[in-house]
VOGU-3710 file (C-alpha; in Angstrom, 3 decimals, decimal comma):
1> mtfgregteq> 78,527/-65,569/-104,053  77,854/-61,955/-104,587  74,540/-60,804/-104,403  73,423/-57,208/-105,930  70,792/-55,412/-108,809  71,174/-57,390/-112,107  73,548/-55,042/-114,094  76,034/-54,055/-111,680  79,366/-55,287/-111,743  80,040/-57,960/-109,341
11> arvhtiedal> 76,795/-59,463/-108,925  75,943/-63,058/-109,360  72,182/-63,072/-107,334  69,916/-61,179/-108,185  66,382/-61,690/-106,337  66,531/-61,664/-102,491  64,485/-65,164/-103,139  67,524/-66,910/-104,885  69,790/-64,820/-101,698  67,488/-66,268/-98,827
21> qfstffqahg> 68,188/-70,171/-101,027  72,153/-69,326/-101,174  71,967/-67,799/-97,944  70,405/-70,831/-96,189  72,007/-73,487/-97,306  75,306/-71,616/-96,515  74,361/-71,975/-93,250  72,795/-75,520/-93,403  76,659/-75,861/-94,299  77,916/-74,793/-90,801
31> hneidtarfy> 79,267/-71,335/-92,011  77,543/-68,124/-90,225  80,128/-64,990/-91,426  79,593/-63,109/-94,861  81,852/-60,498/-96,794  80,840/-57,503/-98,519  81,758/-53,703/-98,791  79,651/-50,652/-99,750  81,349/-51,475/-103,479  79,894/-54,648/-104,263
41> gegssesflg> 77,007/-54,606/-106,985  77,618/-51,096/-106,722  76,486/-50,384/-102,837  73,138/-53,319/-103,446  74,835/-55,770/-102,273  74,371/-54,393/-98,477  71,615/-54,126/-99,419  70,189/-57,262/-100,386  71,879/-58,618/-97,115  70,005/-56,038/-94,954
51> dldcrkrgiv> 66,904/-57,312/-96,678  67,588/-61,311/-95,543  67,462/-60,602/-91,725  71,025/-61,647/-91,356  71,656/-60,413/-88,044  67,954/-62,292/-86,822  69,209/-65,206/-88,912  72,568/-65,887/-86,762  74,769/-64,027/-88,950  77,436/-62,537/-89,124
61> mdtktipqlv> 78,590/-59,887/-91,405  81,672/-58,172/-92,014  82,284/-55,626/-94,923  84,749/-53,202/-94,812  86,032/-49,511/-96,555  88,525/-48,251/-98,317  90,556/-45,194/-97,323  90,780/-42,410/-100,404  93,948/-41,617/-99,348  96,415/-42,865/-97,799
71> gkcrramlqk> 97,518/-41,887/-93,737  93,478/-40,768/-94,137  92,548/-44,190/-91,873  91,763/-42,231/-89,066  88,713/-43,457/-86,205  87,392/-39,860/-87,267  86,771/-41,267/-90,686  86,080/-44,880/-89,790  83,234/-43,780/-87,415  82,554/-41,572/-90,481
81> kagdippsi> 82,481/-44,096/-93,052  80,472/-46,931/-90,794  77,559/-44,525/-90,937  77,179/-45,307/-93,978  76,590/-48,113/-93,596  72,993/-49,344/-93,948  71,299/-50,406/-90,462  69,527/-53,613/-91,002  73,238/-55,685/-91,717
//
């Protein structure tokens, strides 16, 4: 299930209401971890998840960044990239 703005690549769930319904069902079956990435739904997936108050609901968020250049995955770059993650997730 990939949440995100309609018309964006990979996104299949396009409204906050539907995303809430999916995530509630997901939690009701004992799951609490959602994987996302800045590029899912052209960046809109993380925004959707932030709007769902996942942190308050006990959902653990995993997100990632992709190093742009081989060998550049250093602490300073990762800290800079982490600043791009919406604080709501």
